N, C-alpha and C positions, 0 to 999 in steps of 0.2 A: 231963684232956682233955675238952672239951665238944664235942658235935656238935649243930649246929642246922641243920635243913633247912627252908627256907622259913618261918622263924619258929618252928618247932616243936623243942623240946628233945628230944634223943634219948639221949645216953650221956655218962657222966662217969667219968673216972679221976682220977689224983692231982694233976695240975698245973693251977693257975689261970692260969699263964702261956701255956698252949696252948689254942687254940680252933680247931675245925674247923666251918665253917658254909657254907651255900650262898653262893656268890660272887654279888655283884650288881654292876651296872655302876659304881656309885660306888666300888667297891673298886679299880678299875683305876687304876694309878699309873704314873708314869714309871719307877720301879724295876722294876715288873712287866714293862713293855714292854722295858726295857733287858735284863732277864734273858732274855726270850724271844729277843732278838736276839744274845745272847752265843753265840758259836760253840761253846764248851764245853757250854753248857746245851742248845742246840737240835740238837746233833750227832745225836741219835737220835729227835728229835721229828719227826713226819710233817708236819703242817700248818704249824707255826711257821717251819720253815726254808725253805719254798717261796719266800718273799719276805720282805723286811725288814718287820717288824711296825710299825704305827703305833698311836698311842693310839686312834684311831677303829677300826682293825682289831680290836684286842683288846676294846674296848668292844662292838663288834658281835658278836664271838664270845661274850662273856659274856651279852649281851642275848639272843642266840639260845638259849643254854642255860637262861636264866631261864624261857623260854616253851616249853621242850621237855618234853613228857610222857614221852618215852622216854629222858630223860637227866637227870643231876644233875651240876653242876659245883660242887665244894667248894673252899674256900680253906683253907690251913693258915696260921694266924696265930700268931706267937710274939711275946709282949709287944706285942700289937696291931698288928704289922707283917706284911703278907702275904709269905709266904716260898715258897709253892708251891701247886700245885693237884692235885686228883685228880678224874677225871671218870668217872662211870658212864655208859655210852652203849649204844645199841642194846638197850635193855631190853625184854625180853619177859616173859611170865608166869612163866618159870622161869629165865631167864639174862640176863646182861649182860656187856659188855666193860668193862674198867677200864684207864685210862691215868693216868700220874702225871708231874708235872714239878716238880722242886724247883729253882727258878731262883735262889735265894740260895745261892751256892757256900759261904758262911761256915758253913752248917749241913750240908754234905755229909759223909757218913761218921759221922754222929752218931745214926743209927737213926730219924731223923724220917720217912724214906721208908717204911720197913717199918711204923712205927707208923701212918702215914697210911693205908697200904694195909689194915692190919688193921681200923682204925676204920671205914673206908668199906665194907669187906667185911662187917663186923658190921652196919652200917646196912642194907646190901642184903639180908642174910639175915633179919634180924629185923624190919625196917620194911617192906621191899618183898616179903618172902616169896620171894626168889629163892634157888635152891639150887645155882646154878652161875655162877661168875664166871670170865671168860676174859681172857687178856692175850696179845698178841703182842709179843715183845721182840727187838730187834736182837741177833744173837748176840754182838756185840762189846760190848754194854752190860752189862758185868760187874756194875757197881754196882746196876743195876736188877734183874738176875737174882738177885743176892744178897738184895735187898730182898724180892722176891716169894717166894723160897725161905724166908726168915726169917718171912714172913707165912703160911707153910704152903701156898703154891701148889705144885702139882706140874708138873714139866716133862714134857710128852708128846712125846717125840722123834719118834714116828711121825706127828705132825701138824705138824711144822715146815714152814714155807712159804718158798719162794724167790721173792723179788720184786725185779725189776731187778738180778739178780745178787747180792742180799743175802739171807742166810738169817735168818729170824725164828723164834725159839723160841716154841712154843706152851705157855703155862702155864694151868693151870685149878685152881680151888678148888671142891671139892665140899663142900657143907654142907647142913644142914637147918635151916630156919627154926624 
């Protein structure tokens, strides 16, 4: 697995078929947009399900992240095809939030989510010197909860949040750069 951030190489593991890199506007495709509009995919996503996504909406989101000093949007490419994204956002000197969306249902349940979380967490710890990564996960999103647990995130029950009648579990990863 190769991680490239804004043109800079960061990390390599075993597979040449998997690439994680900063997402750019040219990466936005019809399959990405269709994935975000799929009810099964966007069930637990916050922004994507607020309205039907268009090619321009998604391009605008990616463009916004390309220029964000407090965020990084990564794409998960398998055999050169974009299959999901992972976003570090609200980055401070010591912490950030992490969100993930695997929109290609053909790769669900194959550990790509947890691998993506681990790779981007490693990037945040070692490249950005962040020592705390946080995530809020819908309590019914069992697949995401399992992915974060597999990536060594800890559920902090005392910090769970109730939003619009829905409980979100608070996960945190503590590390040292």
